[in-house]
C-alpha positions, 0 to 999 in steps of 0.5 A: 453477455460477452461476445469475445473475451475482454483482455487486459494487460496488468503490467506490474503490481504497482506503477513504478515497480518496473513495467517491462516494455516487451511484456506490454507489447506481448499483451497488446499483440494478444488482443488486450483492450486496456492496460490497468495497474495499481499504483499504491497501498497502505502497506508502507504506513501512514506517512505517505497519506499524511504527507501526500508523497509517494514511496516510489521515486519520481524517475521510476514512476515516470519510466513506467508511465512512459512505457504504458502511455506510449503503448496505449497511444500506439494501440489506441487503448486506455491506460488506467491507474489507481491509488496514484502516488502511493496513497491516493490523496489529492496531492498524490494524484496531482504529483502523478498528473504532473509526471504524466503531462511531462511524459506526454510532452516528451513523447509527443502524445496528446491524451485526454486525462481523467483525474479521479479525486477521492480525498474527503472534506472533513465537513462532509464526513462529519455530516455523514457521521451525524447521519449514521452513515459511517460505521467502524471496522474492528477493532475501532469504535464509533467515529467522533469529530475530534478524530476526523479533525486530527487527520491531515488527509482522509481518502475514501477507497473508490470502486470501479464506477468512477473509472467506468464513467471516465472511460465512457467519457473518452479518457485515454489515461485515468489517474485515480485517487485511492481505490481498491486494487481490484476495482482498478482492474475490474472496471474495464471488464465491467463496463463492457458487459463482463459478469461481475464474479469473473471480473472481480476475481480476475482483478483480485488475482492480477492486482499484483502483476506477476505475484500470481505466477509460479516464478515471480522473478521471471516477469512483472505482469500478467494478461487476464482474459474475461468472458461470460463464464470465467477468466484466464490468467497468463504471464506476460513473459513466455518463460514464466507460468501460472499454476493452480496453486499460484492463482488460487493462493492470491485470494489470501493476499491481504485478505483474511478469508481465502473465499470471500473478499469485500469490495465496494457494493458487494462481496466476491465469493470464490467458494465454488471456484474451479481452477483448471490448467489449460496448458503449462502457462495458463490457468482458467477460473470458473465459478466465481460469484458476486453478491451485491451488498449496500455500497460502502467505501473504506475511509483512511485517515492519517496524520503526524503526531509525536517525534522520535529519535533513534540510536542503533547499537550492536552487541556481541558480549556473551554475558549479555547474549546469555541473559538477553531478557534480563539485560533488556529490563535492567537497561530500560529501567536505567534509561528511564531513571537517567532521563528523569534524573537529568531532564526531569519534568521538562521531558514531559510524557516521554516513552523509550523502547528497546527493540532487540533485533536477532531476539524478539524485535518483530514479535515483541514476545519473550522467546520460549524458555531454553531458546539458544542465545543469539550470536549477536543482537542489534539494539534499536533505541527509540525515544518518543516525545512531544517535540523533536528537540526533546526526543533528541535530548532524551537520546543524548542523555541515554547515550552513555549507557550504550557504551558499557552497560553490563548485565551484572555489576560484578563483572568486567564492563563490556563494550558495545558498538554504535552503528553510526556517528553521531549516534542519535538520529532524529526520525521526525514525527510519528505517522499513524492511521486514525480511521478504520471505518466505512462510509455508506453512500447511495451513489458510487460517484457521491464522494468522487470528484472528476477533473480533466486535462485534455492535451488534445485541446492544448495541441489544437490551440 
């Protein structure tokens, strides 16, 4: 039972995306008791986990941390950050920790910082797998040790419990490893007795900050207020507003089911949720239900593999644009033939692709018969090989064909334009996710390590 609404500032959809100081001040003035934000995602691919780096630049993360840490210290409320450093691996958490310490020193702050690590040892996961504790998510099958070994880094997505424990232990700032976006925000409310359905649903709606508002370009964050019967959500900028559609629609964000969301330890069910506008800015939600389930943590593992070299070419030739599919097939066959004739067996198990931007580069499907010719296309050539040197050699071998290769040999030769000089660009290794599995645990803290940086003790010393 909640005696008074638990208010939480969600300043931005991701740390480093641009928290606004005036918005945070507004939320605190309304009675916010915590600041919580996500800091990462798998959206931008596997490289950030495999390499342990952030997509956001250091300066933008430092700027946001400075705003949040200062506001939290002045108000005496905790700052909670999940999936630190984009991917939430140990390196990502440590990178964020170093920035936070730097901010604290520059602002004269002395927070007690909890570091929650969720990167996994391969031996631990192999043992779990042998015990039948790891199960696949579609479309993958059973996990084997070779796949675990192939990963450079593996993380398990935490639920709210590690954050709740850190808050109980007196953390002023929590920097968490890989965590579900929703859990980072729900943790504070759950710790203080808010019901699970509204807590989880409020976390889901607010996970991306102002993305759940009607005017996403008018602000960065939102204020959620959770009570015994439901929750409200309002923008942190007065000129912005929430409406029933903007709030209810967020259940579809990165979720295939608009009514059910699977999280560690249960499923959020909003089938019977009721969305009511309280005024022209604030929406209230009731009827959210939490269904407890066996506790699982999603595993994400990533690694680098083969190497790529790319070239980008622009084409406006009307003959080509009138027969794009034919041109693609003829050119691709010619590129394979040229690579085999000039490099031979040394090329190994290589691959060449042509991605036609302005035609079908996104879908990969052939457009329906009768589709009008495009005005121009951009041809992205991608050579993939076992080494960067070989990928580069293949690109150089294929380069001459992109000057004048015709769609028909009985016509005058066309001319195409390279976007860059040198034309070939070494892209480096191809990074990929290798796991789509969950690990079953008896204790939500079982696969989490908590470390502390207590700057109060440093100051006292």
